[in-house]
MIPA-603538 format. One record per residue (C-alpha): residue in three letters; y, x, z. Coordinates in nm, 2 decimals, decimal comma. Layout:
N
(ALA; (Y; X; Z))
...
//
This chain:
458
(MET; (-0,83; -1,58; -0,91))
(SER; (-0,56; -1,39; -1,09))
(ALA; (-0,64; -1,22; -1,41))
(LEU; (-0,58; -0,88; -1,25))
(ASP; (-0,81; -0,95; -0,96))
(ALA; (-1,08; -1,08; -1,20))
(SER; (-1,06; -0,76; -1,40))
(PHE; (-1,17; -0,56; -1,10))
(LEU; (-1,48; -0,77; -1,07))
(TYR; (-1,57; -0,71; -1,43))
(LEU; (-1,51; -0,34; -1,40))
(ASP; (-1,75; -0,30; -1,11))
(ARG; (-2,02; -0,05; -1,21))
(PRO; (-2,27; 0,15; -1,01))
(GLU; (-2,08; 0,47; -1,09))
(THR; (-1,74; 0,32; -1,01))
(PRO; (-1,77; 0,05; -0,75))
(MET; (-1,43; -0,12; -0,71))
(HIS; (-1,39; -0,12; -0,33))
(VAL; (-1,15; 0,05; -0,10))
(GLY; (-1,19; 0,13; 0,26))
(GLY; (-1,14; 0,38; 0,54))
(VAL; (-1,28; 0,55; 0,85))
(LEU; (-1,13; 0,47; 1,19))
(VAL; (-1,22; 0,69; 1,48))
(PHE; (-1,18; 0,57; 1,85))
(ASP; (-1,20; 0,73; 2,19))
(SER; (-1,43; 0,49; 2,36))
(PRO; (-1,75; 0,59; 2,55))
(GLY; (-1,98; 0,30; 2,57))
(PHE; (-1,81; 0,08; 2,30))
(ALA; (-2,04; -0,21; 2,23))
(TYR; (-2,14; -0,35; 1,89))
(GLU; (-2,13; -0,70; 2,04))
(ALA; (-1,76; -0,65; 2,13))
(LEU; (-1,67; -0,56; 1,77))
(VAL; (-1,85; -0,87; 1,64))
(ALA; (-1,67; -1,08; 1,90))
(ARG; (-1,33; -0,94; 1,80))
(VAL; (-1,39; -0,99; 1,43))
(SER; (-1,52; -1,34; 1,49))
(ALA; (-1,21; -1,43; 1,68))
(ARG; (-0,96; -1,30; 1,43))
(ILE; (-1,13; -1,35; 1,09))
(SER; (-0,93; -1,67; 1,05))
(MET; (-0,62; -1,45; 0,99))
(VAL; (-0,79; -1,33; 0,67))
(PRO; (-0,94; -1,64; 0,52))
(ARG; (-1,06; -1,46; 0,21))
(TYR; (-1,31; -1,27; 0,42))
(ARG; (-1,52; -1,59; 0,45))
(GLN; (-1,51; -1,67; 0,09))
(ARG; (-1,72; -1,55; -0,20))
(VAL; (-1,68; -1,53; -0,57))
(ARG; (-1,82; -1,80; -0,80))
(GLU; (-1,82; -1,77; -1,17))
(VAL; (-1,71; -2,06; -1,39))
(PRO; (-2,00; -2,16; -1,62))
(PHE; (-1,98; -1,98; -1,96))
(ARG; (-1,68; -1,78; -1,82))
(ILE; (-1,45; -2,03; -1,98))
(SER; (-1,21; -1,96; -1,70))
(ARG; (-1,15; -1,69; -1,44))
(PRO; (-1,38; -1,68; -1,13))
(ILE; (-1,28; -1,88; -0,83))
(TRP; (-1,30; -1,82; -0,45))
(VAL; (-1,52; -2,07; -0,26))
(ASP; (-1,60; -2,09; 0,11))
(ASP; (-1,93; -1,93; 0,19))
(GLU; (-2,12; -2,21; 0,35))
(ASP; (-2,39; -1,97; 0,47))
(PHE; (-2,15; -1,71; 0,60))
(ASP; (-2,32; -1,46; 0,83))
(LEU; (-2,08; -1,24; 1,02))
(GLU; (-2,35; -1,00; 1,13))
(HIS; (-2,45; -0,94; 0,77))
(HIS; (-2,09; -0,80; 0,72))
(VAL; (-2,04; -0,63; 1,06))
(ARG; (-2,33; -0,38; 1,10))
(ARG; (-2,41; -0,08; 1,31))
(THR; (-2,56; 0,26; 1,24))
(SER; (-2,54; 0,61; 1,39))
(VAL; (-2,48; 0,96; 1,28))
(VAL; (-2,73; 1,25; 1,32))
(ARG; (-2,67; 1,51; 1,58))
(PRO; (-2,45; 1,67; 1,68))
(GLY; (-2,23; 1,39; 1,56))
(GLY; (-1,93; 1,60; 1,45))
(ARG; (-1,69; 1,56; 1,16))
(GLU; (-1,94; 1,69; 0,90))
(GLN; (-2,21; 1,43; 1,00))
(LEU; (-1,95; 1,15; 1,00))
(ASP; (-1,81; 1,25; 0,66))
(GLU; (-2,16; 1,26; 0,51))
(LEU; (-2,26; 0,91; 0,65))
(ALA; (-1,92; 0,77; 0,52))
(ALA; (-1,99; 0,91; 0,18))
(ARG; (-2,32; 0,74; 0,16))
(LEU; (-2,18; 0,41; 0,27))
(PHE; (-1,89; 0,42; 0,03))
(SER; (-2,13; 0,50; -0,26))
(ARG; (-2,30; 0,16; -0,22))
(PRO; (-2,16; -0,13; -0,42))
(LEU; (-2,08; -0,46; -0,24))
(ASP; (-2,30; -0,76; -0,28))
(HIS; (-2,12; -1,00; -0,52))
(ASP; (-2,32; -1,30; -0,39))
(ARG; (-2,15; -1,27; -0,05))
(PRO; (-1,79; -1,22; 0,07))
(LEU; (-1,68; -0,89; -0,07))
(TRP; (-1,64; -0,67; 0,24))
(GLU; (-1,85; -0,48; 0,50))
(MET; (-1,78; -0,31; 0,83))
(TYR; (-2,00; -0,05; 1,01))
(LEU; (-1,98; 0,05; 1,37))
(ILE; (-2,08; 0,42; 1,37))
(GLU; (-2,23; 0,54; 1,70))
(GLY; (-2,36; 0,88; 1,82))
(LEU; (-2,04; 1,07; 1,76))
(GLU; (-1,96; 1,37; 1,98))
(HIS; (-1,73; 1,33; 2,28))
(GLY; (-1,84; 0,97; 2,32))
(ARG; (-1,64; 0,86; 2,03))
(VAL; (-1,72; 0,58; 1,78))
(ALA; (-1,60; 0,51; 1,43))
(ILE; (-1,56; 0,21; 1,21))
(VAL; (-1,61; 0,23; 0,83))
(THR; (-1,46; -0,05; 0,63))
(LYS; (-1,52; -0,15; 0,27))
(THR; (-1,31; -0,42; 0,09))
(HIS; (-1,33; -0,51; -0,28))
(GLN; (-1,01; -0,46; -0,47))
(ALA; (-1,02; -0,81; -0,60))
(MET; (-0,92; -0,92; -0,25))
(ILE; (-0,61; -0,71; -0,24))
(ASP; (-0,32; -0,89; -0,42))
(GLY; (0,00; -0,73; -0,30))
(LEU; (0,19; -0,60; 0,01))
(GLY; (0,14; -0,95; 0,16))
(ALA; (-0,23; -0,89; 0,16))
(VAL; (-0,39; -0,82; 0,50))
(ASP; (-0,70; -0,61; 0,55))
(ILE; (-0,96; -0,68; 0,82))
(GLU; (-0,89; -0,36; 1,01))
(GLN; (-0,53; -0,46; 1,04))
(VAL; (-0,60; -0,78; 1,23))
(ILE; (-0,85; -0,64; 1,48))
(LEU; (-0,61; -0,37; 1,61))
(ASP; (-0,35; -0,42; 1,88))
(ARG; (-0,05; -0,21; 2,01))
(GLY; (-0,20; -0,18; 2,35))
(PRO; (-0,54; -0,21; 2,53))
(SER; (-0,67; -0,57; 2,54))
(GLU; (-0,97; -0,76; 2,67))
(PHE; (-1,24; -0,89; 2,44))
(ALA; (-1,17; -1,24; 2,56))
(ASP; (-1,09; -1,39; 2,22))
(GLN; (-1,27; -1,71; 2,13))
(ALA; (-1,41; -1,76; 1,79))
(ASP; (-1,24; -2,03; 1,60))
(GLU; (-1,42; -2,34; 1,48))
(TRP; (-1,47; -2,30; 1,10))
(ASN; (-1,56; -2,59; 0,87))
(PRO; (-1,63; -2,45; 0,52))
(ARG; (-1,53; -2,67; 0,23))
(SER; (-1,81; -2,77; 0,00))
(GLU; (-1,83; -2,58; -0,33))
(PRO; (-1,73; -2,77; -0,64))
(SER; (-2,01; -2,86; -0,88))
(SER; (-2,05; -2,68; -1,21))
(VAL; (-1,94; -2,99; -1,39))
(ALA; (-1,62; -3,01; -1,19))
(MET; (-1,55; -2,65; -1,25))
(VAL; (-1,60; -2,68; -1,62))
(THR; (-1,39; -2,99; -1,64))
(LYS; (-1,10; -2,83; -1,45))
(ALA; (-1,12; -2,51; -1,65))
(LEU; (-1,11; -2,70; -1,98))
(THR; (-0,81; -2,90; -1,86))
(GLU; (-0,62; -2,59; -1,76))
(ASN; (-0,70; -2,41; -2,08))
(LEU; (-0,56; -2,71; -2,28))
(THR; (-0,25; -2,74; -2,07))
(THR; (-0,20; -2,37; -2,01))
(PRO; (-0,31; -2,17; -2,32))
(ALA; (-0,19; -1,84; -2,17))
(LEU; (-0,47; -1,88; -1,91))
(ALA; (-0,74; -1,89; -2,17))
(TRP; (-0,60; -1,58; -2,34))
(ASP; (-0,60; -1,40; -2,00))
(VAL; (-0,97; -1,49; -1,96))
(VAL; (-1,05; -1,33; -2,29))
(ARG; (-0,86; -1,01; -2,20))
(THR; (-1,02; -0,97; -1,86))
(ASN; (-1,37; -0,98; -2,01))
(VAL; (-1,32; -0,65; -2,18))
(THR; (-1,49; -0,34; -2,04))
(ASP; (-1,19; -0,10; -2,02))
(ILE; (-0,91; -0,21; -1,80))
(SER; (-0,66; 0,01; -1,99))
(HIS; (-0,68; -0,26; -2,27))
(VAL; (-0,51; -0,51; -2,04))
(ALA; (-0,29; -0,27; -1,84))
(GLY; (0,01; -0,35; -2,07))
(ALA; (-0,01; -0,72; -2,02))
(LEU; (-0,12; -0,73; -1,65))
(GLY; (-0,03; -0,40; -1,49))
(SER; (0,33; -0,37; -1,61))
(ARG; (0,40; -0,73; -1,50))
(ALA; (0,23; -0,71; -1,17))
(TRP; (0,30; -0,35; -1,07))
(ASP; (0,61; -0,24; -1,26))
(ILE; (0,44; 0,07; -1,40))
(ALA; (0,54; 0,04; -1,76))
(THR; (0,86; 0,25; -1,74))
(THR; (0,69; 0,55; -1,59))
(ALA; (0,38; 0,52; -1,81))
(VAL; (0,59; 0,51; -2,13))
(ARG; (0,81; 0,80; -2,03))
(MET; (0,51; 1,02; -1,97))
(ALA; (0,26; 0,87; -2,21))
(ARG; (0,16; 1,20; -2,36))
(THR; (-0,21; 1,28; -2,30))
(VAL; (-0,27; 1,52; -2,01))
(HIS; (-0,47; 1,84; -2,05))
(PRO; (-0,83; 1,80; -1,93))
(THR; (-0,92; 1,98; -1,60))
(PRO; (-1,24; 2,02; -1,40))
(LEU; (-1,12; 1,71; -1,22))
(ASN; (-1,17; 1,50; -1,54))
(VAL; (-1,54; 1,48; -1,61))
(GLU; (-1,81; 1,21; -1,63))
(ILE; (-1,90; 1,09; -1,28))
(GLY; (-2,20; 0,94; -1,12))
(ALA; (-2,26; 0,69; -0,84))
(GLN; (-2,28; 0,92; -0,54))
(ARG; (-1,97; 1,05; -0,35))
(ARG; (-1,86; 1,33; -0,12))
(PHE; (-1,61; 1,25; 0,16))
(ALA; (-1,42; 1,52; 0,35))
(THR; (-1,15; 1,48; 0,62))
(ALA; (-0,90; 1,69; 0,80))
(ASP; (-0,63; 1,65; 1,06))
(TYR; (-0,28; 1,80; 1,06))
(ARG; (0,02; 1,75; 1,29))
(LEU; (0,30; 1,55; 1,13))
(ASP; (0,55; 1,80; 1,27))
(SER; (0,40; 2,06; 1,05))
(LEU; (0,53; 1,87; 0,74))
(LYS; (0,85; 1,77; 0,91))
(ASP; (0,94; 2,13; 0,98))
(ILE; (0,91; 2,21; 0,61))
(ARG; (1,10; 1,89; 0,52))
(ARG; (1,40; 1,98; 0,74))
(ALA; (1,40; 2,35; 0,63))
(PHE; (1,42; 2,27; 0,26))
(GLY; (1,60; 1,94; 0,26))
(VAL; (1,32; 1,75; 0,09))
(THR; (1,10; 1,45; 0,18))
(ILE; (0,76; 1,43; 0,35))
(ASN; (0,62; 1,30; 0,02))
(ASP; (0,76; 1,61; -0,16))
(VAL; (0,59; 1,84; 0,10))
(ALA; (0,26; 1,66; 0,08))
(LEU; (0,25; 1,69; -0,30))
(ALA; (0,36; 2,06; -0,29))
(VAL; (0,07; 2,13; -0,05))
(ILE; (-0,17; 1,96; -0,29))
(ALA; (-0,03; 2,15; -0,58))
(GLY; (-0,08; 2,48; -0,41))
(ALA; (-0,43; 2,39; -0,31))
(LEU; (-0,52; 2,28; -0,67))
(ARG; (-0,38; 2,60; -0,80))
(SER; (-0,61; 2,81; -0,57))
(TRP; (-0,91; 2,59; -0,64))
(LEU; (-0,87; 2,60; -1,02))
(MET; (-0,84; 2,98; -1,01))
(ALA; (-1,15; 3,00; -0,79))
(ARG; (-1,33; 2,79; -1,05))
(GLY; (-1,23; 3,03; -1,32))
(ALA; (-1,01; 2,77; -1,50))
(PRO; (-0,72; 2,90; -1,70))
(VAL; (-0,40; 2,87; -1,49))
(THR; (-0,10; 2,98; -1,70))
(GLY; (0,25; 2,98; -1,58))
(SER; (0,32; 2,65; -1,74))
(ALA; (-0,01; 2,48; -1,62))
(GLN; (0,03; 2,14; -1,46))
(VAL; (-0,19; 1,88; -1,31))
(ARG; (-0,05; 1,52; -1,33))
(ALA; (-0,09; 1,30; -1,03))
(MET; (-0,05; 0,92; -1,02))
(VAL; (0,14; 0,86; -0,70))
(PRO; (0,19; 0,50; -0,58))
(ILE; (0,51; 0,46; -0,39))
(SER; (0,64; 0,14; -0,22))
(THR; (0,98; 0,04; -0,36))
(ARG; (1,24; -0,22; -0,28))
(ASN; (1,28; -0,52; -0,51))
(ASP; (1,63; -0,64; -0,58))
(ASP; (1,51; -1,00; -0,61))
(PRO; (1,52; -1,14; -0,25))
(ASN; (1,27; -1,41; -0,35))
(THR; (0,99; -1,17; -0,42))
(GLN; (0,79; -0,93; -0,21))
(ASN; (0,83; -0,55; -0,21))
(ASN; (0,64; -0,37; -0,49))
(VAL; (0,43; -0,06; -0,52))
(SER; (0,52; 0,14; -0,83))
(ALA; (0,32; 0,41; -1,00))
(PHE; (0,49; 0,74; -1,04))
(LEU; (0,34; 1,01; -1,26))
(VAL; (0,42; 1,35; -1,11))
(ASP; (0,35; 1,68; -1,28))
(LEU; (0,23; 1,92; -1,01))
(PRO; (0,33; 2,28; -1,12))
(VAL; (0,00; 2,45; -1,04))
(GLY; (0,09; 2,74; -1,26))
(GLU; (0,39; 2,83; -1,04))
(PRO; (0,28; 3,11; -0,79))
(ASP; (0,58; 3,07; -0,56))
(PRO; (0,52; 2,79; -0,30))
(VAL; (0,89; 2,72; -0,24))
(VAL; (0,96; 2,70; -0,61))
(ARG; (0,67; 2,45; -0,64))
(LEU; (0,82; 2,24; -0,36))
(ARG; (1,17; 2,25; -0,52))
(ARG; (1,03; 2,15; -0,86))
(ILE; (0,84; 1,86; -0,72))
(ALA; (1,13; 1,74; -0,52))
(PHE; (1,36; 1,76; -0,82))
(GLU; (1,11; 1,57; -1,04))
(LEU; (1,07; 1,29; -0,79))
(ALA; (1,45; 1,26; -0,74))
(GLN; (1,48; 1,20; -1,12))
(LEU; (1,23; 0,92; -1,14))
(LYS; (1,35; 0,57; -1,19))
(ASP; (1,37; 0,36; -0,87))
(VAL; (1,33; 0,66; -0,63))
(GLY; (1,66; 0,56; -0,48))
(GLN; (1,50; 0,23; -0,39))
(LEU; (1,21; 0,38; -0,19))
(LEU; (1,12; 0,20; 0,12))
(GLY; (1,11; 0,39; 0,45))
(ALA; (0,81; 0,40; 0,68))
(ASP; (0,96; 0,14; 0,91))
(ALA; (1,01; -0,11; 0,63))
(ILE; (0,66; -0,06; 0,50))
(ILE; (0,50; -0,10; 0,84))
(SER; (0,70; -0,42; 0,91))
(ALA; (0,61; -0,56; 0,58))
(ALA; (0,24; -0,51; 0,62))
(GLY; (0,15; -0,46; 0,98))
(PHE; (-0,07; -0,16; 1,00))
(GLY; (0,03; -0,07; 0,65))
(PRO; (-0,19; 0,21; 0,54))
(PRO; (-0,50; 0,00; 0,44))
(THR; (-0,30; -0,22; 0,21))
(LEU; (-0,09; 0,06; 0,06))
(HIS; (-0,40; 0,28; -0,01))
(ALA; (-0,57; -0,02; -0,17))
(LEU; (-0,27; -0,10; -0,39))
(GLY; (-0,26; 0,27; -0,49))
(ALA; (-0,62; 0,25; -0,60))
(ARG; (-0,56; -0,06; -0,80))
(LEU; (-0,27; 0,11; -0,98))
(GLY; (-0,49; 0,40; -1,06))
(ALA; (-0,76; 0,18; -1,21))
(ASN; (-0,50; -0,01; -1,40))
(LEU; (-0,34; 0,28; -1,58))
(THR; (-0,52; 0,45; -1,87))
(LYS; (-0,69; 0,77; -1,75))
(ARG; (-0,55; 0,97; -2,05))
(VAL; (-0,21; 1,01; -1,88))
(TYR; (-0,30; 1,15; -1,54))
(ASN; (-0,56; 1,37; -1,37))
(LEU; (-0,60; 1,23; -1,02))
(VAL; (-0,47; 0,97; -0,78))
(ILE; (-0,28; 1,07; -0,46))
(THR; (-0,19; 0,81; -0,20))
(ASN; (0,03; 0,88; 0,09))
(ALA; (0,08; 0,59; 0,33))
(PRO; (0,29; 0,59; 0,64))
(GLY; (0,15; 0,43; 0,95))
(PRO; (0,30; 0,35; 1,30))
(GLN; (0,39; 0,64; 1,52))
(HIS; (0,24; 0,48; 1,83))
(ALA; (-0,12; 0,43; 1,94))
(LEU; (-0,33; 0,13; 1,83))
(PHE; (-0,63; -0,01; 2,02))
(LEU; (-0,94; -0,20; 1,95))
(GLY; (-1,00; -0,36; 2,29))
(ASP; (-0,95; -0,07; 2,53))
(ALA; (-1,06; 0,19; 2,27))
(ARG; (-0,77; 0,40; 2,14))
(MET; (-0,77; 0,48; 1,77))
(VAL; (-0,73; 0,86; 1,73))
(ALA; (-0,77; 0,89; 1,35))
(SER; (-0,75; 0,69; 1,03))
(TYR; (-0,89; 0,83; 0,71))
(PRO; (-0,84; 0,65; 0,38))
(PHE; (-1,11; 0,61; 0,11))
(VAL; (-0,96; 0,65; -0,24))
(PRO; (-1,21; 0,51; -0,49))
(LEU; (-1,28; 0,70; -0,81))
(THR; (-1,25; 0,56; -1,16))
(GLN; (-1,41; 0,68; -1,49))
(ASN; (-1,35; 1,05; -1,55))
(GLN; (-1,18; 1,10; -1,22))
(ALA; (-1,38; 1,33; -1,00))
(LEU; (-1,13; 1,36; -0,70))
(GLY; (-0,90; 1,12; -0,51))
(VAL; (-0,67; 1,23; -0,23))
(GLY; (-0,54; 1,01; 0,05))
(PHE; (-0,30; 1,08; 0,34))
(THR; (-0,23; 0,85; 0,63))
(SER; (0,04; 0,93; 0,90))
(TYR; (-0,03; 0,78; 1,24))
(ASP; (0,07; 0,85; 1,60))
(GLY; (0,21; 1,20; 1,53))
(GLY; (-0,08; 1,31; 1,30))
(ILE; (-0,15; 1,34; 0,93))
(PHE; (-0,51; 1,23; 0,85))
(LEU; (-0,63; 1,35; 0,51))
(ALA; (-0,94; 1,24; 0,32))
(LEU; (-1,08; 1,37; -0,01))
(THR; (-1,31; 1,14; -0,21))
(ALA; (-1,51; 1,32; -0,48))
(ASP; (-1,80; 1,28; -0,72))
(ARG; (-2,11; 1,44; -0,56))
(GLU; (-2,23; 1,62; -0,86))
(ALA; (-1,89; 1,72; -1,01))
(MET; (-1,74; 1,85; -0,68))
(PRO; (-2,01; 2,05; -0,49))
(ASP; (-1,72; 2,27; -0,37))
(LEU; (-1,52; 2,00; -0,20))
(ASP; (-1,51; 2,20; 0,12))
(GLU; (-1,33; 2,47; -0,08))
(VAL; (-1,06; 2,22; -0,18))
(MET; (-1,01; 2,13; 0,18))
(ASN; (-0,98; 2,50; 0,28))
(CYS; (-0,73; 2,55; 0,00))
(LEU; (-0,52; 2,26; 0,14))
(SER; (-0,50; 2,43; 0,48))
(ASP; (-0,41; 2,76; 0,32))
(SER; (-0,14; 2,59; 0,10))
(LEU; (0,02; 2,43; 0,41))
(ALA; (0,01; 2,76; 0,59))
(GLU; (0,17; 2,94; 0,29))
(LEU; (0,46; 2,70; 0,29))
(ARG; (0,51; 2,73; 0,67))
(ASP; (0,53; 3,11; 0,62))
(TYR; (0,86; 3,06; 0,45))
(LEU; (1,02; 2,87; 0,73))
(PRO; (1,32; 3,04; 0,89))
(ALA; (1,23; 3,24; 1,20))
(HIS; (1,35; 3,10; 1,53))
(ASP; (1,45; 3,31; 1,83))
//
């Protein structure tokens, strides 16, 4: 296991569980749990890590290792439950919040999937949870990516024959670890560093090398002003979702000559302005909220994979004019290093299949890896395919990302574009953000405010 991946295991706490995930909604009356189990069973070989568990090296003289789970039980990981009536958005969001609040079992492979039944209109949903230790780059594949197809398909897949490898003995693990520590002293030093309790202590050594965040972090290393978003958090979450049409953002993009990412950030900035004022927080003309925004970038080295870089963006919440806010955000992003190397949606999707799960997960890892003193919240915006995806003959109609929280971060924002829609999800601490619905209302108002400035058409 890499030092960075191991650090996420050591950081797992009841109040900040280190898993990512999402909520997928399908149009499919009568969808069967047995069909989901069959599909996962048939395709889990595409994600070998999902049948492996973590084993600690005795005395922690080396990083943990992945071993095959000889007692792997698929139905322990693929479960079913239902929402209470009437089975609408509110009930699904509440159930998802409870599921996301629960830590994963470290004695088993670090993932879970829930089939949610009882939704209105005959729909079903799937909630996925995957530990961040399992996400190691754009080449990583999430379980929800491999079970989806571009068109309807029969559940005729056959489960592969799996022969787990025997776990190494404790003696063998210690012997190998001691040998590696003698021949590779840097490995032993990494082990010491990844046993600390605050990941910001290792961000300089691990994060800058793995994620290319050092340039931006140094440039904007001044401490941010505290906001109501930056408070001590507990173990319970709130989860709220909303749907928008992608054309709503595209209209604004075309009218003002900016990017979809600029528009999304401007909408969030306007919403945070309204919410902070409703909270009675001081919002002066120069007030800013700094967002950590992970963006996929090209890598000039043809021998390496594409990277996800962390950009720190000051959202001008003190600016009352929505168009000026948009212009300021677009200008700031245009000045950031590597913005000229941003990957387009097609490139991201081709690199990662159904890219959003991986991209949101990488964004969460970046957020955890960067000291909380330099940003106020994480915002992930991941492009997905603009065509329908299917699970069997069930059409996916929505995909909402779960952006996990870290210490003193009470709100995370995630967008996924898919099949002509923008699917927004807010993750919040339950005690710190009892008014999460108000944030969602402010987002709708902020988008409408920007659209009011669009040129009139005859």
